[in-house]
C-alpha positions in Angstrom: 0.0 0.0 0.0 1.3 3.5 -0.9 0.1 6.5 1.2 0.9 9.9 -0.4 1.3 11.8 2.8 1.5 11.5 6.6 -2.2 12.1 7.3 -3.2 9.4 9.7 0.4 8.4 10.2 0.0 7.1 13.8 -3.0 4.9 13.3 -1.5 3.6 10.1 1.7 2.5 11.8 -0.2 1.1 14.8 -2.6 -0.9 12.7 -0.2 -1.8 9.9 2.8 -2.8 12.0 1.9 -3.4 15.6 -1.5 -5.1 15.0 -1.2 -6.7 11.5 2.5 -7.3 11.7 3.3 -5.6 8.4 6.5 -3.7 7.6 5.8 0.0 7.3 8.2 2.5 5.8 8.0 6.3 6.3 10.0 8.1 3.7 11.1 11.7 3.4 10.6 12.6 7.1 12.7 15.3 8.7 14.5 12.5 10.6 15.1 10.5 7.5 13.5 7.2 6.5 12.0 5.3 9.4 11.3 1.6 9.0 8.8 -0.2 11.3 9.7 -3.9 10.9 12.6 -6.0 9.8 11.8 -6.8 6.1 13.7 -5.1 3.4 10.5 -4.9 1.3 8.0 -2.7 3.1 4.3 -3.6 2.6 3.1 -0.1 3.5 5.0 3.0 2.3 4.1 6.4 3.7 5.5 9.5 2.1 6.2 12.5 4.3 5.1 15.8 2.6 5.5 19.4 3.7 2.0 20.1 2.3 -0.8 17.7 2.6 -3.1 17.6 -0.4 -6.4 15.9 0.6 -7.1 15.0 -3.0 -4.0 12.7 -3.2 -5.3 9.1 -3.4 -4.1 6.0 -1.4 -3.0 3.1 -3.6 -3.3 -0.6 -3.0 -0.5 -2.4 -4.8 0.1 -6.0 -5.8 3.4 -7.9 -5.5 4.6 -6.3 -8.8 3.9 -2.8 -7.4 1.1 -2.3 -9.8 -2.0 -0.3 -8.7 -5.0 -2.5 -8.2 -7.2 -0.1 -6.1 -7.1 3.6 -5.3 -9.2 5.7 -2.9 -9.2 9.3 -2.0 -8.7 10.6 1.5 -11.7 11.9 3.4 -12.4 15.6 2.6 -13.6 16.0 6.2 -10.2 16.8 7.7 -11.9 17.7 11.0 -13.2 14.2 11.6 -12.2 12.6 14.8 -12.4 9.0 16.1 -14.2 8.8 19.4 -13.3 5.8 21.5 -15.8 4.3 23.9 -14.7 3.6 27.5 -13.9 -0.1 28.0 -14.7 -1.4 31.5 -14.9 -4.8 33.0 -18.5 -6.1 33.2 -18.0 -7.0 36.9 -18.8 -3.8 38.8 -19.8 -1.8 35.7 -23.2 -0.9 37.2 -21.5 0.3 40.4 -19.3 2.6 38.3 -22.3 4.0 36.5 -24.4 4.8 39.6 -21.3 6.4 41.3 -20.7 8.5 38.2 -24.2 9.8 37.6 -25.2 10.2 41.3 -25.5 13.8 42.3 -23.0 13.8 45.1 -23.5 17.4 46.0 -27.3 16.9 46.6 -28.1 15.8 50.1 -31.5 14.5 48.9 -30.0 12.5 46.0 -30.4 8.7 46.2 -27.4 6.8 47.4 -25.6 4.2 45.2 -27.4 1.4 47.1 -30.8 3.1 46.5 -30.0 3.6 42.8 -29.1 -0.1 42.5 -32.3 -1.1 44.3 -34.4 1.1 41.9 -32.6 -0.2 38.8 -33.1 -3.9 39.8 -36.7 -3.3 40.8 -37.3 -1.6 37.4 -35.8 -4.6 35.6 -38.0 -6.9 37.7 -41.2 -5.0 36.7 -40.5 -4.4 33.1 -39.0 -7.8 32.1 -42.4 -9.6 32.0 -43.8 -7.2 29.5 -40.8 -7.0 27.1 -41.1 -8.4 23.6 -38.3 -9.6 21.3 -38.9 -8.3 17.8 -37.7 -10.5 14.9 -36.8 -7.9 12.2 -37.0 -8.9 8.6 -34.9 -7.6 5.7 -35.8 -4.4 4.0 -38.6 -4.8 1.5 -39.8 -8.2 2.9 -43.5 -8.2 3.4 -43.5 -10.8 6.1 -45.0 -9.3 9.3 -42.7 -8.8 12.3 -42.7 -11.7 14.7 -42.8 -10.8 18.4 -42.1 -13.2 21.2 -42.3 -12.6 24.9 -38.8 -12.1 26.3 -39.5 -12.5 30.1 -36.3 -13.1 32.1 -36.4 -15.4 35.1 -35.9 -13.7 38.5 -32.9 -15.8 39.4 -31.1 -14.6 36.2 -31.7 -11.0 37.2 -30.3 -11.7 40.6 -27.2 -13.5 39.2 -26.6 -10.6 36.8 -27.0 -8.0 39.6 -24.3 -9.7 41.7 -21.9 -9.2 38.8 -23.1 -5.8 37.6 -23.4 -4.2 41.0 -20.4 -5.7 42.6 -19.4 -3.8 45.7 -23.0 -2.4 46.4 -24.6 -4.0 49.4 -28.1 -4.4 47.9 -30.5 -7.0 49.2 -33.4 -8.9 47.6 -36.0 -7.9 50.2 -35.6 -4.2 49.5 -35.7 -4.8 45.7 -38.9 -6.7 46.1 -40.4 -3.8 48.1 -39.3 -1.3 45.5 -40.8 -3.5 42.7 -44.1 -3.7 44.5 -44.3 0.1 44.4 -43.3 0.4 40.8 -45.9 -2.2 39.8 -48.6 0.3 40.8 -47.5 2.6 38.0 -48.2 2.3 34.2 -45.2 0.9 32.4 -45.2 3.9 30.1 -44.6 6.3 33.0 -41.9 4.3 34.7 -39.1 5.9 32.8 -40.4 9.4 33.5 -41.0 8.7 37.2 -37.9 6.5 37.8 -35.7 9.3 39.2 -38.5 10.5 41.5 -39.7 7.1 42.7 -36.9 6.6 45.2 -38.5 8.8 47.9 -41.9 7.1 47.4 -40.4 3.6 47.5 -38.4 4.4 50.6 -41.3 6.0 52.4 -43.6 3.1 51.7 -41.0 0.5 52.5 -40.2 2.1 55.9 -44.0 2.4 56.5 -44.4 -1.3 55.9 -41.6 -2.2 58.2 -43.1 0.0 60.9 -46.5 -1.6 60.4 -45.0 -5.1 60.6 -43.2 -4.2 63.8 
């Protein structure tokens, strides 16, 4: 492959040499030619230029150095690659509730309360979820919907991994779920943030009544 200028130099070297194991040669740089690899025949050649012309194409060459494919560089020189944060699944939910919890608000739910609300919400919504079997574009076959209810024990097992480090308990989740069941499913998302105080009040009231 022949690249006419140093645009995208770093990702090219990373992908070409360090990931794909190819020999990459940078020619004409202020520090001279730089070879990434040990082969005397580079598989990717990048030319250093004082002025980058976005219309210069990138060539894909065969073993005889003949062009078999060419493509122009993107005209959007301001495009940026955005990387998503990579986290371990174990404890990922704990990180989320800690990140989005309003720590400066004394009335904001704690991490434990947010975990209880989240698990109760999953418990309530799961039985009414449907899995949609999407068909290809232009196909007249109607969409097939199947009930996608998740067993309670699966939610519990998932919660132990997702909310690692949060001391949640099943009894409190059940109490929160009982409160959420009194609301229409459509309004659960809108009221989810504000349901914590209601759930807590009713749960404490039920404990006081049972005592």
